[in-house]
C-alpha positions in Angstrom: 0.0 0.0 0.0 1.1 3.6 -0.7 0.5 6.7 1.3 -1.3 9.7 -0.1 -2.3 13.1 1.2 -5.4 14.9 -0.1 -6.0 18.6 0.0 -9.7 19.4 -0.3 -11.4 22.7 -0.8 -15.2 23.0 -0.1 -16.9 26.2 -1.1 -20.5 27.4 -1.3 -22.0 27.3 -4.8 -21.6 30.7 -6.5 -25.3 31.3 -6.9 -26.0 30.8 -3.1 -25.8 33.5 -0.5 -22.7 33.3 1.7 -23.6 35.3 4.9 -20.2 34.8 6.5 -18.4 36.0 3.3 -20.8 39.0 3.1 -20.1 39.9 6.7 -16.3 39.7 6.1 -16.6 41.8 2.9 -18.5 44.4 4.8 -15.8 44.5 7.5 -13.0 45.1 5.0 -14.1 48.8 4.6 -13.9 49.2 8.4 -10.4 47.8 8.4 -9.2 50.3 5.7 -9.4 47.7 2.9 -12.3 48.9 0.8 -10.7 47.5 -2.4 -11.4 43.9 -1.1 -14.8 42.6 -2.1 -16.6 39.4 -3.0 -15.3 37.4 -0.1 -16.5 33.8 -0.1 -15.9 31.6 3.0 -15.4 27.8 2.7 -13.3 25.1 4.3 -10.0 23.4 3.6 -9.6 19.8 4.6 -6.5 17.6 4.5 -6.5 13.9 5.1 -4.2 10.9 4.6 -5.2 7.8 2.6 -3.6 4.4 2.2 -4.3 2.9 -1.2 -2.8 0.7 -3.8 -2.5 3.5 -6.3 -3.3 7.2 -7.1 -6.6 6.4 -8.9 -7.9 4.4 -6.0 -6.9 7.1 -3.5 -8.7 9.7 -5.6 -11.8 7.6 -5.8 -11.8 7.3 -2.0 -11.4 11.0 -1.5 -14.2 11.7 -4.0 -16.5 9.2 -2.1 -15.6 10.9 1.3 -16.5 14.3 -0.2 -19.8 13.2 -1.6 -20.9 11.2 1.4 -19.6 13.4 4.3 -17.3 16.4 3.7 -19.5 18.5 1.3 -23.2 19.1 1.1 -23.6 18.9 -2.6 -26.9 20.8 -2.6 -25.1 23.9 -1.2 -21.4 23.3 -1.8 -18.9 22.3 -4.5 -15.6 20.6 -3.9 -12.3 20.0 -5.6 -9.3 18.2 -4.4 -5.7 17.2 -5.1 -4.1 13.9 -4.1 -0.3 13.5 -3.8 1.7 10.5 -2.9 3.8 11.0 0.2 6.8 9.0 1.5 6.4 6.7 4.5 
């Protein structure tokens, strides 16, 4: 078995309201940063996978995202899987 590390980004769909992002965007002006706008808040997840190969590791990450890590009605996800030593 090989070891892999996945980096996953989960973000709200572009057409959905992001109240947390909107609040942060509004606060930027108060911080003297009015040129920053359109903030979207999501989550970044890293995890380790043991798998026979890259393709199997990617399939497991996609399954985890679809079943648990992302609410596909409200969120989209993308990920990158890299082999790591050890």
